[in-house]
C-alpha beads as a LAMMPS data file, in Angstrom:
LAMMPS data file: protein, C-alpha beads

277 atoms
276 bonds

1 atom types
1 bond types

-500.0 500.0 xlo xhi
-500.0 500.0 ylo yhi
-500.0 500.0 zlo zhi

Masses

1 110.0

Atoms # bond

1 1 1 -107.986 -404.709 -365.768
2 1 1 -105.969 -406.906 -368.145
3 1 1 -105.587 -404.081 -370.657
4 1 1 -104.438 -401.748 -367.896
5 1 1 -101.951 -404.300 -366.711
6 1 1 -100.489 -404.947 -370.161
7 1 1 -100.498 -401.429 -371.586
8 1 1 -99.504 -399.263 -368.652
9 1 1 -97.082 -401.484 -366.761
10 1 1 -94.160 -399.153 -366.039
11 1 1 -90.647 -400.349 -366.768
12 1 1 -89.642 -399.700 -363.172
13 1 1 -92.109 -402.391 -362.049
14 1 1 -90.341 -405.119 -364.017
15 1 1 -86.981 -403.873 -362.779
16 1 1 -87.974 -403.895 -359.103
17 1 1 -90.657 -406.577 -358.807
18 1 1 -89.705 -409.554 -360.928
19 1 1 -91.330 -412.960 -360.483
20 1 1 -88.634 -414.171 -358.094
21 1 1 -89.063 -411.148 -355.838
22 1 1 -92.855 -411.356 -355.859
23 1 1 -92.840 -415.081 -355.052
24 1 1 -91.189 -414.279 -351.696
25 1 1 -94.423 -412.544 -350.721
26 1 1 -96.824 -415.036 -352.335
27 1 1 -97.599 -412.563 -355.133
28 1 1 -97.525 -412.690 -358.926
29 1 1 -97.799 -409.953 -361.528
30 1 1 -101.469 -410.957 -361.865
31 1 1 -102.123 -409.364 -358.471
32 1 1 -101.140 -405.974 -359.931
33 1 1 -102.964 -403.562 -362.200
34 1 1 -101.797 -400.175 -363.441
35 1 1 -104.677 -397.757 -364.078
36 1 1 -102.013 -395.085 -364.577
37 1 1 -98.231 -395.031 -364.598
38 1 1 -98.142 -393.491 -361.132
39 1 1 -100.942 -395.515 -359.475
40 1 1 -100.432 -399.211 -358.854
41 1 1 -103.213 -401.397 -357.450
42 1 1 -102.614 -404.720 -355.721
43 1 1 -105.450 -407.115 -354.880
44 1 1 -104.665 -410.238 -352.865
45 1 1 -107.253 -412.241 -350.928
46 1 1 -106.366 -414.556 -348.052
47 1 1 -102.869 -413.070 -347.831
48 1 1 -100.708 -414.354 -344.993
49 1 1 -100.280 -411.431 -342.617
50 1 1 -96.511 -411.734 -342.246
51 1 1 -95.964 -411.850 -346.011
52 1 1 -98.232 -408.831 -346.472
53 1 1 -96.402 -406.960 -343.725
54 1 1 -93.000 -407.756 -345.224
55 1 1 -94.150 -406.691 -348.685
56 1 1 -95.380 -403.372 -347.320
57 1 1 -91.919 -402.723 -345.954
58 1 1 -90.313 -403.524 -349.300
59 1 1 -92.832 -401.238 -350.985
60 1 1 -91.913 -398.373 -348.651
61 1 1 -88.264 -398.736 -349.654
62 1 1 -89.304 -398.650 -353.305
63 1 1 -91.431 -395.511 -352.815
64 1 1 -88.517 -393.746 -351.135
65 1 1 -86.700 -393.992 -354.480
66 1 1 -89.793 -393.561 -356.686
67 1 1 -91.622 -390.746 -354.929
68 1 1 -94.303 -390.141 -357.566
69 1 1 -95.761 -393.655 -357.381
70 1 1 -98.781 -394.490 -355.221
71 1 1 -99.348 -398.144 -354.283
72 1 1 -102.857 -399.088 -353.143
73 1 1 -103.092 -402.539 -351.580
74 1 1 -106.481 -404.210 -351.118
75 1 1 -106.465 -407.548 -349.323
76 1 1 -107.854 -409.868 -346.689
77 1 1 -105.961 -411.874 -344.074
78 1 1 -106.617 -415.188 -342.321
79 1 1 -107.680 -414.974 -338.677
80 1 1 -104.929 -413.314 -336.636
81 1 1 -104.098 -410.664 -334.063
82 1 1 -101.472 -407.940 -334.359
83 1 1 -99.872 -406.182 -331.413
84 1 1 -98.209 -402.783 -331.599
85 1 1 -95.916 -401.038 -329.134
86 1 1 -98.812 -400.171 -326.831
87 1 1 -101.650 -397.714 -326.398
88 1 1 -100.598 -394.073 -326.544
89 1 1 -102.687 -393.018 -323.562
90 1 1 -101.149 -389.545 -323.366
91 1 1 -102.958 -388.755 -326.625
92 1 1 -106.314 -390.031 -325.375
93 1 1 -108.792 -388.051 -323.233
94 1 1 -108.551 -389.073 -319.586
95 1 1 -112.240 -389.950 -319.395
96 1 1 -111.714 -392.785 -321.909
97 1 1 -110.527 -395.723 -319.831
98 1 1 -108.770 -397.934 -322.380
99 1 1 -107.520 -401.375 -321.385
100 1 1 -103.935 -402.418 -322.126
101 1 1 -103.275 -405.860 -323.571
102 1 1 -102.347 -408.406 -320.911
103 1 1 -99.099 -410.158 -321.986
104 1 1 -100.206 -413.240 -320.047
105 1 1 -102.864 -413.805 -322.713
106 1 1 -100.345 -414.386 -325.516
107 1 1 -100.347 -418.148 -325.114
108 1 1 -104.131 -418.351 -324.860
109 1 1 -105.152 -416.447 -327.986
110 1 1 -107.192 -418.494 -330.482
111 1 1 -105.480 -416.894 -333.505
112 1 1 -101.800 -416.336 -334.382
113 1 1 -100.284 -413.171 -332.908
114 1 1 -97.913 -410.885 -334.834
115 1 1 -95.949 -408.299 -332.874
116 1 1 -95.203 -405.347 -335.137
117 1 1 -93.527 -401.941 -335.041
118 1 1 -96.462 -399.577 -334.930
119 1 1 -98.188 -397.552 -332.291
120 1 1 -101.324 -398.852 -330.644
121 1 1 -102.391 -402.028 -328.944
122 1 1 -104.059 -405.219 -330.107
123 1 1 -105.958 -405.400 -333.401
124 1 1 -107.510 -408.289 -335.300
125 1 1 -107.962 -409.543 -338.855
126 1 1 -110.196 -412.194 -340.398
127 1 1 -111.247 -413.361 -343.900
128 1 1 -114.422 -411.232 -344.008
129 1 1 -112.578 -408.027 -343.193
130 1 1 -111.600 -405.598 -345.984
131 1 1 -108.067 -404.280 -345.553
132 1 1 -106.593 -401.264 -347.345
133 1 1 -102.932 -400.256 -347.205
134 1 1 -102.060 -396.999 -349.034
135 1 1 -98.314 -396.599 -349.558
136 1 1 -97.229 -393.135 -350.646
137 1 1 -94.677 -390.392 -350.158
138 1 1 -96.292 -387.666 -348.059
139 1 1 -93.915 -384.916 -349.159
140 1 1 -94.198 -385.480 -352.904
141 1 1 -98.004 -385.569 -352.616
142 1 1 -98.078 -382.515 -350.335
143 1 1 -100.190 -384.169 -347.675
144 1 1 -99.892 -385.552 -344.146
145 1 1 -100.852 -388.735 -342.365
146 1 1 -104.041 -387.240 -340.863
147 1 1 -105.304 -386.174 -344.280
148 1 1 -104.593 -389.673 -345.591
149 1 1 -106.562 -391.300 -342.774
150 1 1 -109.467 -388.881 -343.145
151 1 1 -109.569 -389.518 -346.905
152 1 1 -109.695 -393.292 -346.402
153 1 1 -112.392 -393.004 -343.738
154 1 1 -114.473 -390.526 -345.746
155 1 1 -114.367 -392.629 -348.938
156 1 1 -115.293 -395.752 -346.967
157 1 1 -118.136 -393.952 -345.228
158 1 1 -119.447 -392.615 -348.552
159 1 1 -119.312 -396.049 -350.203
160 1 1 -121.239 -397.666 -347.342
161 1 1 -123.891 -394.944 -347.393
162 1 1 -124.197 -395.077 -351.185
163 1 1 -124.325 -398.852 -351.618
164 1 1 -126.117 -399.969 -348.454
165 1 1 -127.931 -396.891 -347.186
166 1 1 -126.429 -397.229 -343.715
167 1 1 -126.626 -393.941 -341.820
168 1 1 -125.253 -392.641 -338.499
169 1 1 -121.655 -393.287 -339.562
170 1 1 -118.905 -391.061 -338.226
171 1 1 -115.125 -390.853 -338.071
172 1 1 -114.909 -387.521 -336.271
173 1 1 -114.607 -389.008 -332.809
174 1 1 -112.027 -388.867 -330.043
175 1 1 -110.970 -392.401 -330.970
176 1 1 -109.791 -393.088 -334.514
177 1 1 -111.836 -395.333 -336.776
178 1 1 -115.170 -395.548 -338.547
179 1 1 -118.064 -395.750 -336.115
180 1 1 -121.766 -396.532 -336.317
181 1 1 -123.181 -394.673 -333.347
182 1 1 -121.214 -396.203 -330.434
183 1 1 -119.993 -399.290 -332.248
184 1 1 -116.712 -399.507 -334.115
185 1 1 -116.900 -400.681 -337.713
186 1 1 -113.315 -400.043 -338.852
187 1 1 -109.926 -399.519 -337.259
188 1 1 -107.220 -397.365 -338.814
189 1 1 -103.578 -396.775 -338.065
190 1 1 -100.946 -395.520 -340.478
191 1 1 -97.233 -395.558 -339.732
192 1 1 -94.583 -393.458 -341.471
193 1 1 -90.969 -394.207 -342.310
194 1 1 -88.971 -391.375 -343.888
195 1 1 -92.172 -389.714 -345.107
196 1 1 -93.576 -392.937 -346.634
197 1 1 -96.770 -394.460 -345.236
198 1 1 -97.602 -398.081 -344.493
199 1 1 -100.237 -400.009 -342.538
200 1 1 -103.808 -398.768 -343.063
201 1 1 -107.474 -399.520 -342.411
202 1 1 -109.387 -402.706 -341.577
203 1 1 -113.154 -402.623 -342.183
204 1 1 -115.296 -405.377 -340.662
205 1 1 -117.723 -406.415 -343.387
206 1 1 -118.867 -410.008 -342.913
207 1 1 -120.069 -411.534 -339.659
208 1 1 -117.736 -414.212 -338.257
209 1 1 -118.636 -416.191 -335.114
210 1 1 -114.968 -417.049 -334.481
211 1 1 -114.201 -413.348 -334.216
212 1 1 -117.155 -412.720 -331.915
213 1 1 -115.946 -415.479 -329.593
214 1 1 -112.302 -414.337 -329.713
215 1 1 -113.212 -410.747 -328.868
216 1 1 -115.079 -411.833 -325.769
217 1 1 -111.860 -411.905 -323.732
218 1 1 -109.558 -409.353 -325.411
219 1 1 -109.778 -405.597 -325.878
220 1 1 -108.769 -404.521 -329.400
221 1 1 -107.455 -400.946 -329.387
222 1 1 -108.140 -400.983 -325.645
223 1 1 -111.900 -401.328 -326.146
224 1 1 -114.239 -404.114 -324.983
225 1 1 -114.780 -406.677 -327.734
226 1 1 -118.519 -405.996 -327.776
227 1 1 -117.739 -402.468 -329.033
228 1 1 -116.995 -403.898 -332.478
229 1 1 -119.584 -404.517 -335.156
230 1 1 -119.611 -405.448 -338.838
231 1 1 -121.392 -404.211 -341.934
232 1 1 -123.405 -407.398 -342.339
233 1 1 -124.962 -406.974 -338.898
234 1 1 -125.833 -403.343 -339.670
235 1 1 -127.413 -404.206 -343.022
236 1 1 -129.164 -407.461 -342.129
237 1 1 -129.808 -406.912 -338.430
238 1 1 -127.792 -407.727 -335.338
239 1 1 -129.320 -411.160 -334.677
240 1 1 -126.405 -413.095 -336.186
241 1 1 -125.503 -415.393 -333.287
242 1 1 -125.214 -419.051 -334.165
243 1 1 -124.710 -418.490 -337.893
244 1 1 -121.687 -419.603 -339.852
245 1 1 -119.316 -417.005 -341.262
246 1 1 -120.399 -415.629 -344.626
247 1 1 -118.089 -416.895 -347.409
248 1 1 -116.487 -414.447 -349.840
249 1 1 -117.303 -416.586 -352.881
250 1 1 -120.566 -414.766 -353.582
251 1 1 -119.522 -411.929 -355.898
252 1 1 -122.842 -410.183 -355.228
253 1 1 -122.267 -410.241 -351.478
254 1 1 -121.629 -407.295 -349.190
255 1 1 -117.855 -407.604 -349.345
256 1 1 -117.588 -407.352 -353.104
257 1 1 -120.272 -404.709 -353.448
258 1 1 -118.344 -402.478 -351.072
259 1 1 -114.959 -403.254 -352.619
260 1 1 -116.153 -402.606 -356.160
261 1 1 -117.731 -399.307 -355.128
262 1 1 -114.524 -398.144 -353.436
263 1 1 -112.433 -399.263 -356.406
264 1 1 -114.782 -397.456 -358.781
265 1 1 -114.134 -394.240 -356.859
266 1 1 -110.377 -394.786 -357.173
267 1 1 -110.646 -395.215 -360.947
268 1 1 -112.911 -392.173 -361.174
269 1 1 -110.296 -390.021 -359.463
270 1 1 -107.637 -391.299 -361.858
271 1 1 -109.752 -390.785 -364.980
272 1 1 -110.465 -387.180 -363.971
273 1 1 -106.819 -386.509 -363.089
274 1 1 -107.920 -385.877 -359.539
275 1 1 -105.766 -386.021 -356.439
276 1 1 -105.711 -388.582 -353.665
277 1 1 -105.513 -387.599 -350.016

Bonds

1 1 1 2
2 1 2 3
3 1 3 4
4 1 4 5
5 1 5 6
6 1 6 7
7 1 7 8
8 1 8 9
9 1 9 10
10 1 10 11
11 1 11 12
12 1 12 13
13 1 13 14
14 1 14 15
15 1 15 16
16 1 16 17
17 1 17 18
18 1 18 19
19 1 19 20
20 1 20 21
21 1 21 22
22 1 22 23
23 1 23 24
24 1 24 25
25 1 25 26
26 1 26 27
27 1 27 28
28 1 28 29
29 1 29 30
30 1 30 31
31 1 31 32
32 1 32 33
33 1 33 34
34 1 34 35
35 1 35 36
36 1 36 37
37 1 37 38
38 1 38 39
39 1 39 40
40 1 40 41
41 1 41 42
42 1 42 43
43 1 43 44
44 1 44 45
45 1 45 46
46 1 46 47
47 1 47 48
48 1 48 49
49 1 49 50
50 1 50 51
51 1 51 52
52 1 52 53
53 1 53 54
54 1 54 55
55 1 55 56
56 1 56 57
57 1 57 58
58 1 58 59
59 1 59 60
60 1 60 61
61 1 61 62
62 1 62 63
63 1 63 64
64 1 64 65
65 1 65 66
66 1 66 67
67 1 67 68
68 1 68 69
69 1 69 70
70 1 70 71
71 1 71 72
72 1 72 73
73 1 73 74
74 1 74 75
75 1 75 76
76 1 76 77
77 1 77 78
78 1 78 79
79 1 79 80
80 1 80 81
81 1 81 82
82 1 82 83
83 1 83 84
84 1 84 85
85 1 85 86
86 1 86 87
87 1 87 88
88 1 88 89
89 1 89 90
90 1 90 91
91 1 91 92
92 1 92 93
93 1 93 94
94 1 94 95
95 1 95 96
96 1 96 97
97 1 97 98
98 1 98 99
99 1 99 100
100 1 100 101
101 1 101 102
102 1 102 103
103 1 103 104
104 1 104 105
105 1 105 106
106 1 106 107
107 1 107 108
108 1 108 109
109 1 109 110
110 1 110 111
111 1 111 112
112 1 112 113
113 1 113 114
114 1 114 115
115 1 115 116
116 1 116 117
117 1 117 118
118 1 118 119
119 1 119 120
120 1 120 121
121 1 121 122
122 1 122 123
123 1 123 124
124 1 124 125
125 1 125 126
126 1 126 127
127 1 127 128
128 1 128 129
129 1 129 130
130 1 130 131
131 1 131 132
132 1 132 133
133 1 133 134
134 1 134 135
135 1 135 136
136 1 136 137
137 1 137 138
138 1 138 139
139 1 139 140
140 1 140 141
141 1 141 142
142 1 142 143
143 1 143 144
144 1 144 145
145 1 145 146
146 1 146 147
147 1 147 148
148 1 148 149
149 1 149 150
150 1 150 151
151 1 151 152
152 1 152 153
153 1 153 154
154 1 154 155
155 1 155 156
156 1 156 157
157 1 157 158
158 1 158 159
159 1 159 160
160 1 160 161
161 1 161 162
162 1 162 163
163 1 163 164
164 1 164 165
165 1 165 166
166 1 166 167
167 1 167 168
168 1 168 169
169 1 169 170
170 1 170 171
171 1 171 172
172 1 172 173
173 1 173 174
174 1 174 175
175 1 175 176
176 1 176 177
177 1 177 178
178 1 178 179
179 1 179 180
180 1 180 181
181 1 181 182
182 1 182 183
183 1 183 184
184 1 184 185
185 1 185 186
186 1 186 187
187 1 187 188
188 1 188 189
189 1 189 190
190 1 190 191
191 1 191 192
192 1 192 193
193 1 193 194
194 1 194 195
195 1 195 196
196 1 196 197
197 1 197 198
198 1 198 199
199 1 199 200
200 1 200 201
201 1 201 202
202 1 202 203
203 1 203 204
204 1 204 205
205 1 205 206
206 1 206 207
207 1 207 208
208 1 208 209
209 1 209 210
210 1 210 211
211 1 211 212
212 1 212 213
213 1 213 214
214 1 214 215
215 1 215 216
216 1 216 217
217 1 217 218
218 1 218 219
219 1 219 220
220 1 220 221
221 1 221 222
222 1 222 223
223 1 223 224
224 1 224 225
225 1 225 226
226 1 226 227
227 1 227 228
228 1 228 229
229 1 229 230
230 1 230 231
231 1 231 232
232 1 232 233
233 1 233 234
234 1 234 235
235 1 235 236
236 1 236 237
237 1 237 238
238 1 238 239
239 1 239 240
240 1 240 241
241 1 241 242
242 1 242 243
243 1 243 244
244 1 244 245
245 1 245 246
246 1 246 247
247 1 247 248
248 1 248 249
249 1 249 250
250 1 250 251
251 1 251 252
252 1 252 253
253 1 253 254
254 1 254 255
255 1 255 256
256 1 256 257
257 1 257 258
258 1 258 259
259 1 259 260
260 1 260 261
261 1 261 262
262 1 262 263
263 1 263 264
264 1 264 265
265 1 265 266
266 1 266 267
267 1 267 268
268 1 268 269
269 1 269 270
270 1 270 271
271 1 271 272
272 1 272 273
273 1 273 274
274 1 274 275
275 1 275 276
276 1 276 277
């Protein structure tokens, strides 16, 4: 990664993302790598949600002027909730009775709440959740937001099957996301501003008792909290109650095994001059 960073760093990066600019978002140039001139990778763990959100917006403005560049952000966030403009029930089959977020709960939530400009209802983040934000110009890459989401879901599904042997995964359901049978493993939602994407996918990897407790009285994406699962529970069994959250320090753990497999696929596409999305 160091060689990539030093040898392929495009001049436009230094012009647009100097140290002073990056420090506003709690980033340094060490968070970036450049496997090709047109693909930039950012990895930042424990990233404050608001800073990550604000950086995404800055990145969208950059991509509007630099249409050929693709920015792939991999990160985790501290415990928090995010709240969009509301569930788009007119797009959901009538037999799916989704539950709107109750505004009266705002002061009772155990984690910070960020209200953001995207569609959808309440979502959650936590340190053991893998988050992926692809930022790209849809027109220059001749794609659309649905193809982007399907690509992200398919690559995630393939990595989980390959590395962990988990079966019965699907993303071809009436409700968006990656599912294991009737349990939701990942949520996805991509917004677009002037043909540039932001936001992305959140994959629940490690078990976290704080999340389990928090979801007992809210309905992320309009669904009962018990609908959600995590990769650790699927791989090691569902009897996780009472355990502490799994730390990310173990580089051989589930989180890093998945992340490295996904990243390997990204580099493989680049090395073969393949196309994303």
